N, C-alpha and C positions, 0 to 999 in steps of 0.2 A: 677621596674621604681625606687622604692625609693630609689636604692643603683645605678644605674645610675648616680640620683643628684645627691644623696650624694657623690661620687666620683668625679662630673664635680665641684663637691663646691671647694672636696680639694684642686682637684688639683688646683685652681683657688686662695682657701688661699697662700700653699705652692707657684705659680711664686708670689702673690703682698708681702709674707716674704723675697725671692729672692730680691725681688727687693727695697721695703725698708730694707732689711739687717734686718732683725728680727725678732724675734720668732712669734709673736704677731701682728696680722692682725687686725686693726680696721676699720672699716666699714665706709667712708667718710660721705653717705647716712642717715645711722642712728645710730650710733657709737658702736656699737656690736660687740666685741669679736665673731669673727670666728662662729657666728647663721644669719650672714645678708644673707639671702637672695637677696639683691639688689645688695649685690658682685659675687652673685657669674651666675646672668641674663648677668650684666655688666664684669664682667671678669677685662682682663687686660682693657681694655679701660679705666675702671674710673681710673686704676694704671696710665696710661700714661700721662695722665692729670690732678691728684695726686701729678707725680712727681713732672710734671714744676711750678706746686704751693706755694710761698712761704706764708710762713704770715705773715704779718707783728709784731714786737714787739713794744706792747707798756709798755711806762715806765713809772715810778711812777708819775713825775711827768703830763704826758700826762690821762693818770686813773682820775685827781686829776684834770682836764680841763676837762672830763667831766661829771664825778658828779658834779660841779657847775654850768656847760650851761647845765644840765640836771634841776638841782636847779633852776635854771635861769627861764626856762623858763617855768616849774612847775608853780615858784610866775606871771610870765607875766601873763599866761594861769586863773592864781586867780580870779586877779590883772584886768585880764576883765573880767570874767566871773559876782565879784563883783562889777561890776558896773565901771568900772575904778577906785580902790580904788590905790589910789595917794603915798601911804607909799609901798603896793607891789608889782604896778609895779616900781616903786625905784629901791626895795631890787632885785626886776628879771632883769631891766639892767644893774645891778651892775657886782650882777652875774656873766648873760648871757656871754659881754663884757668879764671878768676874765677868763672866763673860754675855751673865745675861742683864748686869750693869752697863757693862760697851754698848751694848745693843739697843736697850731702848731705853738709859742715861738714868743717871742716880738718885732722880726723883722718880722717875717712875717707876723704878723699883721700890723706892721707900713706900710711894704710895701702895706697890702693889701689895706687898709682904704687910703691910703694917695697918690695914682697914680693919674697923671696927669687927664684922661682921668674920674675918680673915684671924684673929688676935688665934685662937684656939688651934688650927691650920698652922700657921707663923714659929707657934710656938715648939710643933713638933717634928718641924721640917728641920729647924736652927737647932731644940735641943735633937736630933735623930743627931746633926753635925757635929756636935759640941762633944756629943759617947761615942762618936766614933774617933774623932779628933785623940779621947783619953783614950782608948784603946779598945773596948766589946762593937768588936763591925758587926756582928750580925741584929747584934739589941737597935745598937745605930741605924743601922738601915731598913729593919722594921715599922721604927722611930720614923723616919725620915721618906718610907714609900706611904705608910699610912698621913701625915703632913703632906705631901706632893699630891693623895688621891685628895684632902679635903681643899686642895687652893688650887684646882685645877678641872676638879667635879665638877664647873659648869661650860668648861671647853670638850670633854670626851661627850655630851650629841652632836654637835659640829664632827667629831673625828670621825663618830663612827658611819654617819649623814655619807663624810668624801667618803671616807672606806668602802661603803656597797655602790661607791659608782665607778672604782675600782674593779676592773677584770675580772680577775682568778680574788681577789678577797673581799666581793661583791659577792660572788656565789656562795663563796664560805659559808656567810656570814645571813643570805640564805638558807640555811640548811632550819629546819624546825626546830631544835631545840637551845640553837643557834641566837632564832632570830628574837624566839619568844621570850628568851634570857636578855635579850639588848631590847627588848619594848621597854619592858620592867624598868631595867635600869635610865633608860629614855627620862621614860612618863615618873621614874621619881627625883630625879636630877635633872632642871629643866635650867634656863640658862636665868643667870639673876642678875 
């Protein structure tokens, strides 16, 4: 039986190597070179779906932006945990906005924030940042959170659908009370 599995596995590896025009097959499921049982089970079906998949190239500027946004999120979290420390919240806001500009570019950032139908949301968001910088962190974070909600409410249904597919979180989101709330939320906030 083991010899049959080994020959089946080797034929799938050879098929994958031919399709990718390479000598070494790396399984995308566990990244093991020629030793993956999943590659044997999925065989050429996995290769067909992988062949059409193209990696998104991340530039150095975008890598810097991801780091800035991550540090900004960390400082915002730390500022909230430490009872709305205005210094940490201000640093977090500045780092997060600059990280966003680095990741998607200045032009796209301005186009995102200053669309006609998002003026109110942008005003609340940046107004909250200014209020935090002035020195009223609790009021500023409330304004900022409301602006964030208005800015990204079109993305929430997509995020909820993604979270429903995550094993543990999906089970929690399927509970009767939570599912009913999320269903109403999705219906009232469709993507524009």
